[in-house]
C-alpha positions as CSV (number, residue, x, y, z in Angstrom):
1,M,0.0,0.0,0.0
2,I,1.2,3.5,-0.9
3,D,-0.2,6.6,0.9
4,I,-0.6,9.7,-1.3
5,Y,-0.3,13.2,0.0
6,I,-1.1,16.3,-2.0
7,C,0.1,19.8,-0.8
8,E,-1.1,22.7,-3.0
9,D,-2.1,26.2,-1.9
10,N,-4.6,26.8,-4.7
11,Q,-7.8,25.1,-3.6
12,K,-9.2,24.7,-7.1
13,Q,-6.0,23.0,-8.2
14,L,-5.8,21.0,-5.0
15,H,-9.3,19.5,-5.7
16,L,-8.5,19.0,-9.4
17,F,-5.3,17.0,-8.6
18,E,-7.2,15.0,-6.0
19,K,-9.9,14.1,-8.5
20,Y,-7.3,13.1,-11.2
21,I,-5.4,10.9,-8.8
22,S,-8.6,9.3,-7.3
23,N,-9.9,8.4,-10.7
24,L,-6.6,7.0,-12.0
25,I,-6.2,4.8,-8.9
26,L,-9.6,3.3,-9.7
27,I,-8.9,3.0,-13.4
28,E,-5.5,1.3,-12.9
29,N,-6.6,-0.6,-9.8
30,L,-3.5,0.6,-7.9
31,D,-2.7,-0.3,-4.4
32,M,-2.8,3.3,-3.3
33,K,-5.0,5.8,-1.5
34,I,-5.1,9.5,-0.9
35,V,-4.6,10.1,2.8
36,Q,-4.2,13.8,2.8
37,A,-5.0,16.8,0.5
38,T,-4.1,20.1,2.1
39,S,-2.6,23.5,1.5
40,D,-0.7,23.5,4.8
41,P,2.8,21.9,4.7
42,H,2.8,21.7,8.5
43,E,-0.2,19.4,8.4
44,V,1.7,17.1,6.0
45,L,4.7,16.9,8.4
46,K,2.4,16.2,11.3
47,K,0.5,13.5,9.4
48,I,3.5,11.5,8.2
49,L,4.9,11.1,11.7
50,T,2.3,8.4,12.3
51,A,2.3,7.0,8.8
52,E,2.4,3.2,8.4
53,H,3.0,3.0,4.7
54,T,5.4,4.4,2.1
55,G,4.4,7.9,1.0
56,L,3.9,9.4,-2.5
57,F,4.0,13.2,-2.3
58,F,2.7,15.7,-4.9
59,L,4.0,19.1,-3.8
60,D,3.7,22.6,-5.1
61,I,6.8,24.7,-4.6
62,D,5.3,28.0,-3.7
63,L,2.9,27.2,-0.9
64,K,2.3,30.7,0.4
65,S,3.7,29.6,3.8
66,D,6.8,29.9,5.9
67,V,7.7,26.4,4.5
68,N,8.0,26.1,0.7
69,G,7.7,22.9,-1.2
70,L,11.5,22.4,-1.4
71,T,12.0,22.7,2.3
72,L,8.9,20.5,2.9
73,A,10.4,17.9,0.6
74,Q,13.7,18.0,2.6
75,R,11.9,17.3,5.8
76,I,9.7,14.6,4.3
77,R,12.8,12.8,3.0
78,Q,14.4,12.9,6.5
79,I,11.3,11.2,8.0
80,Q,10.6,8.8,5.1
81,P,13.9,8.1,3.2
82,R,12.2,5.7,0.8
83,C,9.3,7.9,-0.2
84,F,8.5,9.2,-3.6
85,I,8.3,13.0,-4.2
86,I,6.8,14.7,-7.3
87,F,6.6,18.5,-7.7
88,I,3.7,20.1,-9.5
89,T,4.4,23.8,-10.1
90,S,4.2,26.7,-12.5
91,H,7.8,27.7,-11.7
92,S,9.7,25.7,-14.3
93,E,12.8,27.8,-13.6
94,M,13.1,26.3,-10.1
95,S,13.5,22.7,-11.3
96,F,17.3,22.9,-10.8
97,L,16.8,23.7,-7.1
98,T,15.5,20.2,-6.5
99,F,19.1,19.0,-6.9
100,Q,20.5,21.6,-4.6
101,Y,18.0,20.6,-1.9
102,K,18.9,16.9,-2.5
103,V,15.3,15.7,-2.3
104,E,15.7,13.2,-5.1
105,A,12.4,14.1,-6.8
106,L,11.0,11.5,-9.1
107,D,9.5,14.0,-11.5
108,F,8.8,17.7,-12.0
109,I,5.3,18.4,-13.5
110,I,4.8,21.9,-15.0
111,K,1.3,23.4,-14.6
112,D,0.2,24.1,-18.2
113,T,-2.8,22.4,-19.7
114,P,-5.1,20.1,-17.6
115,E,-4.6,17.3,-20.1
116,H,-0.8,17.5,-19.8
117,I,-0.9,17.5,-16.0
118,K,-3.3,14.6,-15.9
119,S,-1.2,12.6,-18.3
120,K,2.0,13.3,-16.3
121,I,0.3,12.3,-13.0
122,H,-0.8,9.1,-14.7
123,E,2.7,8.3,-15.8
124,C,4.0,9.1,-12.3
125,L,1.5,6.8,-10.6
126,L,2.4,3.9,-12.8
127,D,6.1,4.6,-12.4
128,V,5.8,4.6,-8.6
129,E,3.7,1.4,-8.6
130,S,6.4,-0.3,-10.7
131,K,9.3,1.0,-8.5
132,Y,7.5,0.2,-5.3
133,T,6.8,-3.4,-6.4
134,S,10.4,-3.9,-7.5
135,L,11.7,-2.6,-4.2
136,N,9.2,-4.7,-2.2
137,N,10.3,-7.8,-4.1
138,M,13.9,-7.1,-3.2
139,V,13.1,-6.6,0.5
140,N,10.7,-9.5,0.7
141,R,13.0,-12.2,-0.7
142,T,11.8,-15.8,-1.1
143,F,13.2,-19.3,-1.0
144,T,12.0,-21.8,-3.6
145,I,11.9,-25.5,-3.1
146,N,11.5,-27.7,-6.2
147,Q,9.8,-31.1,-5.5
148,N,9.1,-33.2,-8.5
149,D,6.6,-31.0,-10.4
150,K,5.9,-28.7,-7.5
151,H,7.5,-25.3,-6.9
152,I,7.0,-24.1,-3.3
153,T,7.9,-20.5,-2.6
154,I,8.3,-19.2,1.0
155,D,9.1,-15.7,2.1
156,Y,12.4,-15.3,4.0
157,N,10.4,-13.6,6.8
158,D,8.3,-16.8,7.3
159,I,11.4,-19.2,7.5
160,V,12.2,-19.9,11.2
161,F,15.1,-22.4,10.6
162,F,16.5,-25.3,8.5
163,E,17.8,-28.5,10.0
164,T,19.5,-31.6,8.6
165,S,17.0,-34.5,8.4
166,S,17.7,-38.0,9.7
167,N,16.9,-39.1,6.2
168,I,20.0,-39.0,4.1
169,H,20.5,-36.0,1.8
170,K,17.3,-34.3,3.1
171,I,16.7,-31.0,4.8
172,I,13.7,-29.9,6.9
173,L,12.5,-26.3,6.6
174,H,10.6,-25.1,9.6
175,A,8.4,-22.2,8.6
176,K,5.9,-20.2,10.8
177,K,2.9,-22.3,9.5
178,R,4.4,-25.4,7.9
179,V,7.2,-27.9,7.9
180,I,8.7,-29.2,4.6
181,E,11.3,-31.9,4.0
182,F,13.2,-31.6,0.7
183,S,16.3,-32.9,-0.9
184,G,19.5,-31.0,-0.5
185,Q,22.5,-30.1,1.7
186,L,22.6,-27.4,4.3
187,K,25.8,-25.9,3.0
188,D,24.2,-25.4,-0.4
189,V,21.1,-23.8,1.1
190,E,23.3,-21.5,3.2
191,Q,25.0,-20.1,0.1
192,Q,21.6,-19.1,-1.4
193,L,20.4,-17.1,1.7
194,D,21.1,-13.5,2.9
195,Y,22.5,-11.9,6.0
196,R,19.4,-12.9,8.1
197,F,20.5,-16.6,8.3
198,Y,23.2,-18.0,10.5
199,R,24.7,-21.5,10.8
200,C,24.6,-21.9,14.6
201,H,25.3,-25.6,14.4
202,R,26.5,-28.0,11.7
203,S,22.9,-29.3,11.5
204,Y,21.0,-26.0,12.0
205,L,20.6,-22.8,10.0
206,I,18.5,-20.2,11.8
207,N,16.8,-16.9,10.7
208,K,18.0,-14.3,13.2
209,D,14.9,-12.2,12.7
210,N,12.8,-15.1,14.1
211,I,14.9,-15.6,17.3
212,S,13.0,-15.0,20.5
213,E,15.9,-15.6,23.0
214,V,19.4,-17.1,23.1
215,D,20.8,-18.9,26.2
216,F,24.5,-18.8,25.6
217,N,25.2,-20.7,28.8
218,E,23.0,-23.6,27.8
219,L,23.8,-23.2,24.1
220,V,20.2,-23.0,23.1
221,V,18.3,-20.7,20.7
222,Y,14.6,-20.2,21.3
223,M,12.7,-19.4,18.1
224,N,9.5,-17.4,18.0
225,N,7.5,-20.4,16.9
226,G,8.2,-22.2,20.2
227,E,10.9,-24.5,18.8
228,T,14.6,-24.6,19.9
229,C,17.9,-25.0,18.1
230,P,21.3,-26.0,19.5
231,V,24.3,-23.8,19.3
232,S,27.8,-25.3,18.9
233,V,30.6,-24.0,21.1
234,R,32.6,-23.2,17.9
235,L,29.8,-21.1,16.4
236,K,28.7,-19.4,19.7
237,K,31.0,-16.3,19.2
238,G,29.7,-15.6,15.7
239,L,26.1,-15.8,16.9
240,K,26.9,-13.4,19.7
241,K,28.3,-10.9,17.2
242,L,25.3,-11.3,15.0
243,M,22.9,-10.6,17.8
244,Q,24.7,-7.4,18.7
245,S,24.7,-6.1,15.1
């Protein structure tokens, strides 16, 4: 979900942009919603302090306020580093200032004809949707198991740990809601995974994000699904370092 904010001091244009965006969200079936349309930049800054989703901001530059659009964008970027910022303004000569303010604007829409503005907003919404989806796919990585004709995909976030099975050349994946046994070797699985996973024992590979508690005296890791994993003396130091990072 992407939250959309519009900050424009001209009330007529504010409502027009709000209408364009609302209609385009419906037409394109985008996972977005307008959460604020205002002429007050201070209201935007107040609103985003409690935001739960990534923001997409359509900002005018001249807001007839003590905070202009460029300064507002700077503050927004500090609060939401991964947000998307788009300027809609009649001041084309100010586009170069977006670089000086280091706000990393996605686009700069010039207020000319309504058709052009609507077309550019449409392009921006689709571009943001595409970028957000790609970013999300990178963050929410997945592990795929191939079993005969089946392909099972599990989010890294849902993987609690892997363990070597008592069945030769088999591994057991313990996820939050399922357990799957599949063919493979733990060292090969380890090479596919990212920084979240740690080999705490020659037979166990754990997801540090799903650790509930570690007892370094008893050499036991308590996972958040209620299961436990052993820690070898040799790999204890590395786990301590990982937990402190």
